[in-house]
HTML snippet that shows the backbone in 3Dmol.js (N, CA, C, O; Angstrom):
<script src="https://3Dmol.org/build/3Dmol-min.js"></script>
<div id="view" style="width:600px;height:400px;position:relative"></div>
<script>
const pdb = `
ATOM      1  N   MET A   1      14.817 -43.879  36.357  1.00  0.00           N
ATOM      2  CA  MET A   1      14.215 -44.748  37.345  1.00  0.00           C
ATOM      3  C   MET A   1      13.544 -43.892  38.403  1.00  0.00           C
ATOM      4  O   MET A   1      14.086 -42.865  38.811  1.00  0.00           O
ATOM      5  N   SER A   2      12.402 -44.297  38.838  1.00  0.00           N
ATOM      6  CA  SER A   2      11.653 -43.567  39.855  1.00  0.00           C
ATOM      7  C   SER A   2      12.312 -43.734  41.214  1.00  0.00           C
ATOM      8  O   SER A   2      12.692 -44.840  41.599  1.00  0.00           O
ATOM      9  N   THR A   3      12.442 -42.631  41.936  1.00  0.00           N
ATOM     10  CA  THR A   3      13.029 -42.703  43.275  1.00  0.00           C
ATOM     11  C   THR A   3      12.083 -43.351  44.268  1.00  0.00           C
ATOM     12  O   THR A   3      12.502 -43.735  45.360  1.00  0.00           O
ATOM     13  N   ALA A   4      10.808 -43.479  43.907  1.00  0.00           N
ATOM     14  CA  ALA A   4       9.846 -44.105  44.812  1.00  0.00           C
ATOM     15  C   ALA A   4      10.132 -45.597  44.986  1.00  0.00           C
ATOM     16  O   ALA A   4       9.690 -46.200  45.965  1.00  0.00           O
ATOM     17  N   LEU A   5      10.858 -46.190  44.058  1.00  0.00           N
ATOM     18  CA  LEU A   5      11.147 -47.614  44.124  1.00  0.00           C
ATOM     19  C   LEU A   5      12.435 -47.919  44.872  1.00  0.00           C
ATOM     20  O   LEU A   5      12.745 -49.085  45.118  1.00  0.00           O
ATOM     21  N   VAL A   6      13.190 -46.887  45.238  1.00  0.00           N
ATOM     22  CA  VAL A   6      14.463 -47.073  45.913  1.00  0.00           C
ATOM     23  C   VAL A   6      14.235 -47.010  47.419  1.00  0.00           C
ATOM     24  O   VAL A   6      13.730 -46.014  47.936  1.00  0.00           O
ATOM     25  N   HIS A   7      14.609 -48.074  48.116  1.00  0.00           N
ATOM     26  CA  HIS A   7      14.473 -48.092  49.569  1.00  0.00           C
ATOM     27  C   HIS A   7      15.729 -47.484  50.182  1.00  0.00           C
ATOM     28  O   HIS A   7      16.849 -47.851  49.828  1.00  0.00           O
ATOM     29  N   ARG A   8      15.531 -46.568  51.087  1.00  0.00           N
ATOM     30  CA  ARG A   8      16.647 -45.900  51.736  1.00  0.00           C
ATOM     31  C   ARG A   8      16.745 -46.370  53.182  1.00  0.00           C
ATOM     32  O   ARG A   8      15.726 -46.685  53.797  1.00  0.00           O
ATOM     33  N   PRO A   9      17.962 -46.422  53.737  1.00  0.00           N
ATOM     34  CA  PRO A   9      18.125 -46.871  55.126  1.00  0.00           C
ATOM     35  C   PRO A   9      17.310 -46.039  56.118  1.00  0.00           C
ATOM     36  O   PRO A   9      16.787 -46.579  57.093  1.00  0.00           O
ATOM     37  N   THR A  10      17.197 -44.730  55.880  1.00  0.00           N
ATOM     38  CA  THR A  10      16.430 -43.904  56.818  1.00  0.00           C
ATOM     39  C   THR A  10      14.947 -44.246  56.769  1.00  0.00           C
ATOM     40  O   THR A  10      14.272 -44.211  57.798  1.00  0.00           O
ATOM     41  N   GLU A  11      14.434 -44.574  55.592  1.00  0.00           N
ATOM     42  CA  GLU A  11      13.033 -44.974  55.484  1.00  0.00           C
ATOM     43  C   GLU A  11      12.802 -46.297  56.205  1.00  0.00           C
ATOM     44  O   GLU A  11      11.805 -46.465  56.907  1.00  0.00           O
ATOM     45  N   ASN A  12      13.720 -47.225  56.029  1.00  0.00           N
ATOM     46  CA  ASN A  12      13.584 -48.521  56.701  1.00  0.00           C
ATOM     47  C   ASN A  12      13.619 -48.346  58.215  1.00  0.00           C
ATOM     48  O   ASN A  12      12.845 -48.983  58.929  1.00  0.00           O
ATOM     49  N   ALA A  13      14.509 -47.491  58.710  1.00  0.00           N
ATOM     50  CA  ALA A  13      14.591 -47.239  60.148  1.00  0.00           C
ATOM     51  C   ALA A  13      13.313 -46.592  60.654  1.00  0.00           C
ATOM     52  O   ALA A  13      12.828 -46.933  61.733  1.00  0.00           O
ATOM     53  N   ALA A  14      12.767 -45.666  59.888  1.00  0.00           N
ATOM     54  CA  ALA A  14      11.532 -44.994  60.300  1.00  0.00           C
ATOM     55  C   ALA A  14      10.377 -45.983  60.336  1.00  0.00           C
ATOM     56  O   ALA A  14       9.549 -45.929  61.245  1.00  0.00           O
ATOM     57  N   LEU A  15      10.310 -46.876  59.374  1.00  0.00           N
ATOM     58  CA  LEU A  15       9.231 -47.857  59.338  1.00  0.00           C
ATOM     59  C   LEU A  15       9.343 -48.853  60.492  1.00  0.00           C
ATOM     60  O   LEU A  15       8.325 -49.316  61.006  1.00  0.00           O
ATOM     61  N   ARG A  16      10.560 -49.184  60.900  1.00  0.00           N
ATOM     62  CA  ARG A  16      10.738 -50.106  62.019  1.00  0.00           C
ATOM     63  C   ARG A  16      10.292 -49.474  63.337  1.00  0.00           C
ATOM     64  O   ARG A  16       9.901 -50.181  64.266  1.00  0.00           O
ATOM     65  N   SER A  17      10.351 -48.138  63.418  1.00  0.00           N
ATOM     66  CA  SER A  17       9.995 -47.473  64.673  1.00  0.00           C
ATOM     67  C   SER A  17       8.481 -47.335  64.854  1.00  0.00           C
ATOM     68  O   SER A  17       8.020 -47.005  65.947  1.00  0.00           O
ATOM     69  N   VAL A  18       7.706 -47.581  63.801  1.00  0.00           N
ATOM     70  CA  VAL A  18       6.252 -47.462  63.874  1.00  0.00           C
ATOM     71  C   VAL A  18       5.662 -48.785  64.354  1.00  0.00           C
ATOM     72  O   VAL A  18       5.956 -49.836  63.785  1.00  0.00           O
ATOM     73  N   PRO A  19       4.833 -48.741  65.396  1.00  0.00           N
ATOM     74  CA  PRO A  19       4.198 -49.991  65.861  1.00  0.00           C
ATOM     75  C   PRO A  19       3.330 -50.597  64.751  1.00  0.00           C
ATOM     76  O   PRO A  19       2.634 -49.877  64.035  1.00  0.00           O
ATOM     77  N   HIS A  20       3.378 -51.894  64.622  1.00  0.00           N
ATOM     78  CA  HIS A  20       2.644 -52.563  63.543  1.00  0.00           C
ATOM     79  C   HIS A  20       1.163 -52.757  63.860  1.00  0.00           C
ATOM     80  O   HIS A  20       0.373 -53.078  62.972  1.00  0.00           O
ATOM     81  N   ASN A  21       0.789 -52.563  65.110  1.00  0.00           N
ATOM     82  CA  ASN A  21      -0.612 -52.771  65.461  1.00  0.00           C
ATOM     83  C   ASN A  21      -1.437 -51.485  65.377  1.00  0.00           C
ATOM     84  O   ASN A  21      -2.604 -51.480  65.767  1.00  0.00           O
ATOM     85  N   VAL A  22      -0.854 -50.406  64.879  1.00  0.00           N
ATOM     86  CA  VAL A  22      -1.580 -49.142  64.723  1.00  0.00           C
ATOM     87  C   VAL A  22      -2.423 -49.222  63.459  1.00  0.00           C
ATOM     88  O   VAL A  22      -1.909 -49.491  62.374  1.00  0.00           O
ATOM     89  N   ARG A  23      -3.716 -48.985  63.610  1.00  0.00           N
ATOM     90  CA  ARG A  23      -4.612 -49.073  62.463  1.00  0.00           C
ATOM     91  C   ARG A  23      -4.764 -47.715  61.807  1.00  0.00           C
ATOM     92  O   ARG A  23      -4.759 -46.684  62.479  1.00  0.00           O
ATOM     93  N   THR A  24      -4.898 -47.721  60.503  1.00  0.00           N
ATOM     94  CA  THR A  24      -5.147 -46.503  59.747  1.00  0.00           C
ATOM     95  C   THR A  24      -6.600 -46.079  59.981  1.00  0.00           C
ATOM     96  O   THR A  24      -7.496 -46.923  59.987  1.00  0.00           O
ATOM     97  N   PRO A  25      -6.837 -44.788  60.171  1.00  0.00           N
ATOM     98  CA  PRO A  25      -8.228 -44.331  60.321  1.00  0.00           C
ATOM     99  C   PRO A  25      -9.044 -44.662  59.068  1.00  0.00           C
ATOM    100  O   PRO A  25      -8.473 -44.886  58.000  1.00  0.00           O
ATOM    101  N   PRO A  26     -10.366 -44.694  59.189  1.00  0.00           N
ATOM    102  CA  PRO A  26     -11.211 -44.973  58.018  1.00  0.00           C
ATOM    103  C   PRO A  26     -10.971 -43.952  56.900  1.00  0.00           C
ATOM    104  O   PRO A  26     -10.575 -42.815  57.155  1.00  0.00           O
ATOM    105  N   ALA A  27     -11.215 -44.376  55.673  1.00  0.00           N
ATOM    106  CA  ALA A  27     -10.982 -43.524  54.508  1.00  0.00           C
ATOM    107  C   ALA A  27     -11.785 -42.224  54.583  1.00  0.00           C
ATOM    108  O   ALA A  27     -11.310 -41.181  54.135  1.00  0.00           O
ATOM    109  N   VAL A  28     -12.979 -42.275  55.136  1.00  0.00           N
ATOM    110  CA  VAL A  28     -13.818 -41.073  55.238  1.00  0.00           C
ATOM    111  C   VAL A  28     -13.143 -40.031  56.133  1.00  0.00           C
ATOM    112  O   VAL A  28     -13.138 -38.842  55.815  1.00  0.00           O
ATOM    113  N   VAL A  29     -12.582 -40.480  57.239  1.00  0.00           N
ATOM    114  CA  VAL A  29     -11.883 -39.570  58.161  1.00  0.00           C
ATOM    115  C   VAL A  29     -10.641 -39.000  57.487  1.00  0.00           C
ATOM    116  O   VAL A  29     -10.372 -37.803  57.589  1.00  0.00           O
ATOM    117  N   LEU A  30      -9.882 -39.854  56.799  1.00  0.00           N
ATOM    118  CA  LEU A  30      -8.676 -39.389  56.104  1.00  0.00           C
ATOM    119  C   LEU A  30      -9.015 -38.370  55.026  1.00  0.00           C
ATOM    120  O   LEU A  30      -8.296 -37.386  54.854  1.00  0.00           O
ATOM    121  N   ALA A  31     -10.102 -38.598  54.301  1.00  0.00           N
ATOM    122  CA  ALA A  31     -10.507 -37.660  53.250  1.00  0.00           C
ATOM    123  C   ALA A  31     -10.863 -36.306  53.854  1.00  0.00           C
ATOM    124  O   ALA A  31     -10.491 -35.268  53.307  1.00  0.00           O
ATOM    125  N   ASP A  32     -11.577 -36.305  54.974  1.00  0.00           N
ATOM    126  CA  ASP A  32     -11.916 -35.044  55.642  1.00  0.00           C
ATOM    127  C   ASP A  32     -10.659 -34.315  56.111  1.00  0.00           C
ATOM    128  O   ASP A  32     -10.540 -33.102  55.938  1.00  0.00           O
ATOM    129  N   LEU A  33      -9.722 -35.058  56.705  1.00  0.00           N
ATOM    130  CA  LEU A  33      -8.481 -34.446  57.175  1.00  0.00           C
ATOM    131  C   LEU A  33      -7.647 -33.915  56.008  1.00  0.00           C
ATOM    132  O   LEU A  33      -6.997 -32.877  56.127  1.00  0.00           O
ATOM    133  N   LEU A  34      -7.667 -34.626  54.887  1.00  0.00           N
ATOM    134  CA  LEU A  34      -6.945 -34.182  53.708  1.00  0.00           C
ATOM    135  C   LEU A  34      -7.514 -32.870  53.181  1.00  0.00           C
ATOM    136  O   LEU A  34      -6.760 -31.968  52.818  1.00  0.00           O
ATOM    137  N   ILE A  35      -8.826 -32.761  53.138  1.00  0.00           N
ATOM    138  CA  ILE A  35      -9.472 -31.522  52.692  1.00  0.00           C
ATOM    139  C   ILE A  35      -9.089 -30.373  53.613  1.00  0.00           C
ATOM    140  O   ILE A  35      -8.783 -29.276  53.145  1.00  0.00           O
ATOM    141  N   GLU A  36      -9.105 -30.620  54.921  1.00  0.00           N
ATOM    142  CA  GLU A  36      -8.742 -29.582  55.879  1.00  0.00           C
ATOM    143  C   GLU A  36      -7.281 -29.161  55.718  1.00  0.00           C
ATOM    144  O   GLU A  36      -6.971 -27.971  55.783  1.00  0.00           O
ATOM    145  N   ALA A  37      -6.389 -30.115  55.512  1.00  0.00           N
ATOM    146  CA  ALA A  37      -4.969 -29.795  55.351  1.00  0.00           C
ATOM    147  C   ALA A  37      -4.735 -28.973  54.087  1.00  0.00           C
ATOM    148  O   ALA A  37      -3.961 -28.015  54.102  1.00  0.00           O
ATOM    149  N   ARG A  38      -5.395 -29.340  53.005  1.00  0.00           N
ATOM    150  CA  ARG A  38      -5.240 -28.568  51.762  1.00  0.00           C
ATOM    151  C   ARG A  38      -5.806 -27.165  51.911  1.00  0.00           C
ATOM    152  O   ARG A  38      -5.236 -26.204  51.394  1.00  0.00           O
ATOM    153  N   HIS A  39      -6.917 -27.042  52.611  1.00  0.00           N
ATOM    154  CA  HIS A  39      -7.531 -25.733  52.833  1.00  0.00           C
ATOM    155  C   HIS A  39      -6.621 -24.845  53.693  1.00  0.00           C
ATOM    156  O   HIS A  39      -6.546 -23.634  53.486  1.00  0.00           O
ATOM    157  N   ALA A  40      -5.938 -25.459  54.652  1.00  0.00           N
ATOM    158  CA  ALA A  40      -5.041 -24.711  55.535  1.00  0.00           C
ATOM    159  C   ALA A  40      -3.688 -24.424  54.880  1.00  0.00           C
ATOM    160  O   ALA A  40      -2.884 -23.668  55.425  1.00  0.00           O
ATOM    161  N   GLY A  41      -3.436 -25.016  53.725  1.00  0.00           N
ATOM    162  CA  GLY A  41      -2.161 -24.802  53.040  1.00  0.00           C
ATOM    163  C   GLY A  41      -1.039 -25.657  53.590  1.00  0.00           C
ATOM    164  O   GLY A  41       0.134 -25.346  53.382  1.00  0.00           O
ATOM    165  N   ASP A  42      -1.376 -26.724  54.287  1.00  0.00           N
ATOM    166  CA  ASP A  42      -0.386 -27.626  54.877  1.00  0.00           C
ATOM    167  C   ASP A  42       0.014 -28.672  53.838  1.00  0.00           C
ATOM    168  O   ASP A  42      -0.585 -29.745  53.767  1.00  0.00           O
ATOM    169  N   ARG A  43       1.021 -28.357  53.041  1.00  0.00           N
ATOM    170  CA  ARG A  43       1.417 -29.261  51.957  1.00  0.00           C
ATOM    171  C   ARG A  43       1.998 -30.567  52.479  1.00  0.00           C
ATOM    172  O   ARG A  43       1.731 -31.632  51.923  1.00  0.00           O
ATOM    173  N   TYR A  44       2.797 -30.491  53.550  1.00  0.00           N
ATOM    174  CA  TYR A  44       3.402 -31.697  54.110  1.00  0.00           C
ATOM    175  C   TYR A  44       2.328 -32.623  54.682  1.00  0.00           C
ATOM    176  O   TYR A  44       2.322 -33.822  54.403  1.00  0.00           O
ATOM    177  N   GLY A  45       1.429 -32.067  55.474  1.00  0.00           N
ATOM    178  CA  GLY A  45       0.343 -32.869  56.040  1.00  0.00           C
ATOM    179  C   GLY A  45      -0.561 -33.438  54.971  1.00  0.00           C
ATOM    180  O   GLY A  45      -1.009 -34.580  55.069  1.00  0.00           O
ATOM    181  N   ALA A  46      -0.834 -32.635  53.939  1.00  0.00           N
ATOM    182  CA  ALA A  46      -1.690 -33.101  52.844  1.00  0.00           C
ATOM    183  C   ALA A  46      -1.046 -34.270  52.108  1.00  0.00           C
ATOM    184  O   ALA A  46      -1.731 -35.205  51.694  1.00  0.00           O
ATOM    185  N   ARG A  47       0.263 -34.212  51.949  1.00  0.00           N
ATOM    186  CA  ARG A  47       0.948 -35.301  51.250  1.00  0.00           C
ATOM    187  C   ARG A  47       0.884 -36.592  52.056  1.00  0.00           C
ATOM    188  O   ARG A  47       0.638 -37.667  51.510  1.00  0.00           O
ATOM    189  N   ILE A  48       1.110 -36.473  53.361  1.00  0.00           N
ATOM    190  CA  ILE A  48       1.036 -37.658  54.226  1.00  0.00           C
ATOM    191  C   ILE A  48      -0.379 -38.236  54.216  1.00  0.00           C
ATOM    192  O   ILE A  48      -0.563 -39.445  54.074  1.00  0.00           O
ATOM    193  N   LEU A  49      -1.370 -37.367  54.367  1.00  0.00           N
ATOM    194  CA  LEU A  49      -2.759 -37.834  54.387  1.00  0.00           C
ATOM    195  C   LEU A  49      -3.163 -38.430  53.045  1.00  0.00           C
ATOM    196  O   LEU A  49      -3.937 -39.386  52.999  1.00  0.00           O
ATOM    197  N   ASP A  50      -2.650 -37.878  51.963  1.00  0.00           N
ATOM    198  CA  ASP A  50      -2.943 -38.415  50.634  1.00  0.00           C
ATOM    199  C   ASP A  50      -2.398 -39.837  50.511  1.00  0.00           C
ATOM    200  O   ASP A  50      -3.072 -40.720  49.981  1.00  0.00           O
ATOM    201  N   CYS A  51      -1.184 -40.055  50.999  1.00  0.00           N
ATOM    202  CA  CYS A  51      -0.601 -41.396  50.964  1.00  0.00           C
ATOM    203  C   CYS A  51      -1.377 -42.356  51.855  1.00  0.00           C
ATOM    204  O   CYS A  51      -1.606 -43.507  51.484  1.00  0.00           O
ATOM    205  N   MET A  52      -1.782 -41.879  53.038  1.00  0.00           N
ATOM    206  CA  MET A  52      -2.568 -42.722  53.941  1.00  0.00           C
ATOM    207  C   MET A  52      -3.916 -43.076  53.326  1.00  0.00           C
ATOM    208  O   MET A  52      -4.395 -44.200  53.477  1.00  0.00           O
ATOM    209  N   LEU A  53      -4.529 -42.117  52.631  1.00  0.00           N
ATOM    210  CA  LEU A  53      -5.809 -42.374  51.980  1.00  0.00           C
ATOM    211  C   LEU A  53      -5.654 -43.389  50.859  1.00  0.00           C
ATOM    212  O   LEU A  53      -6.487 -44.282  50.708  1.00  0.00           O
ATOM    213  N   ASP A  54      -4.594 -43.256  50.074  1.00  0.00           N
ATOM    214  CA  ASP A  54      -4.325 -44.238  49.020  1.00  0.00           C
ATOM    215  C   ASP A  54      -4.190 -45.638  49.610  1.00  0.00           C
ATOM    216  O   ASP A  54      -4.732 -46.603  49.071  1.00  0.00           O
ATOM    217  N   ARG A  55      -3.467 -45.740  50.718  1.00  0.00           N
ATOM    218  CA  ARG A  55      -3.269 -47.044  51.351  1.00  0.00           C
ATOM    219  C   ARG A  55      -4.587 -47.581  51.907  1.00  0.00           C
ATOM    220  O   ARG A  55      -4.872 -48.772  51.783  1.00  0.00           O
ATOM    221  N   ALA A  56      -5.393 -46.709  52.520  1.00  0.00           N
ATOM    222  CA  ALA A  56      -6.677 -47.134  53.079  1.00  0.00           C
ATOM    223  C   ALA A  56      -7.627 -47.624  51.993  1.00  0.00           C
ATOM    224  O   ALA A  56      -8.439 -48.519  52.228  1.00  0.00           O
ATOM    225  N   LEU A  57      -7.525 -47.034  50.801  1.00  0.00           N
ATOM    226  CA  LEU A  57      -8.395 -47.437  49.694  1.00  0.00           C
ATOM    227  C   LEU A  57      -7.823 -48.598  48.882  1.00  0.00           C
ATOM    228  O   LEU A  57      -8.459 -49.086  47.948  1.00  0.00           O
ATOM    229  N   GLY A  58      -6.623 -49.032  49.247  1.00  0.00           N
ATOM    230  CA  GLY A  58      -6.005 -50.153  48.533  1.00  0.00           C
ATOM    231  C   GLY A  58      -5.418 -49.761  47.193  1.00  0.00           C
ATOM    232  O   GLY A  58      -5.313 -50.600  46.298  1.00  0.00           O
ATOM    233  N   LEU A  59      -5.029 -48.492  47.033  1.00  0.00           N
ATOM    234  CA  LEU A  59      -4.482 -48.017  45.761  1.00  0.00           C
ATOM    235  C   LEU A  59      -2.971 -48.126  45.700  1.00  0.00           C
ATOM    236  O   LEU A  59      -2.365 -47.682  44.725  1.00  0.00           O
ATOM    237  N   THR A  60      -2.343 -48.709  46.723  1.00  0.00           N
ATOM    238  CA  THR A  60      -0.892 -48.889  46.751  1.00  0.00           C
ATOM    239  C   THR A  60      -0.602 -50.350  47.063  1.00  0.00           C
ATOM    240  O   THR A  60      -1.509 -51.172  47.200  1.00  0.00           O
ATOM    241  N   ALA A  61       0.671 -50.645  47.168  1.00  0.00           N
ATOM    242  CA  ALA A  61       1.074 -52.019  47.495  1.00  0.00           C
ATOM    243  C   ALA A  61       0.906 -52.306  48.974  1.00  0.00           C
ATOM    244  O   ALA A  61       1.054 -53.456  49.386  1.00  0.00           O
ATOM    245  N   GLY A  62       0.599 -51.295  49.797  1.00  0.00           N
ATOM    246  CA  GLY A  62       0.391 -51.494  51.231  1.00  0.00           C
ATOM    247  C   GLY A  62      -0.920 -52.192  51.493  1.00  0.00           C
ATOM    248  O   GLY A  62      -1.733 -52.383  50.589  1.00  0.00           O
ATOM    249  N   GLU A  63      -1.117 -52.571  52.742  1.00  0.00           N
ATOM    250  CA  GLU A  63      -2.342 -53.271  53.112  1.00  0.00           C
ATOM    251  C   GLU A  63      -3.490 -52.298  53.280  1.00  0.00           C
ATOM    252  O   GLU A  63      -3.305 -51.218  53.842  1.00  0.00           O
ATOM    253  N   ALA A  64      -4.645 -52.648  52.815  1.00  0.00           N
ATOM    254  CA  ALA A  64      -5.847 -51.844  53.049  1.00  0.00           C
ATOM    255  C   ALA A  64      -6.367 -52.147  54.443  1.00  0.00           C
ATOM    256  O   ALA A  64      -6.300 -53.284  54.909  1.00  0.00           O
ATOM    257  N   SER A  65      -6.886 -51.123  55.103  1.00  0.00           N
ATOM    258  CA  SER A  65      -7.401 -51.368  56.461  1.00  0.00           C
ATOM    259  C   SER A  65      -8.884 -51.650  56.426  1.00  0.00           C
ATOM    260  O   SER A  65      -9.493 -51.880  57.470  1.00  0.00           O
TER     261      SER A  65
END
`;
const viewer = $3Dmol.createViewer("view");
viewer.addModel(pdb, "pdb");
viewer.setStyle({}, {cartoon: {color: "spectrum"}});
viewer.zoomTo();
viewer.render();
</script>
């Protein structure tokens, strides 16, 4: 079973702490930031930006902005 489908209490707590009215930046901005993070060798930042880009493009179950 994929661990991505398992909801953990810490993830739920982290999601509750994020304001719901914060908008995701446009996909073009996220793509530029992702390229910069990969070029800088920032694997953690690149992973976060990759997930944000997927969400912005509607490639996940999250809402597209």
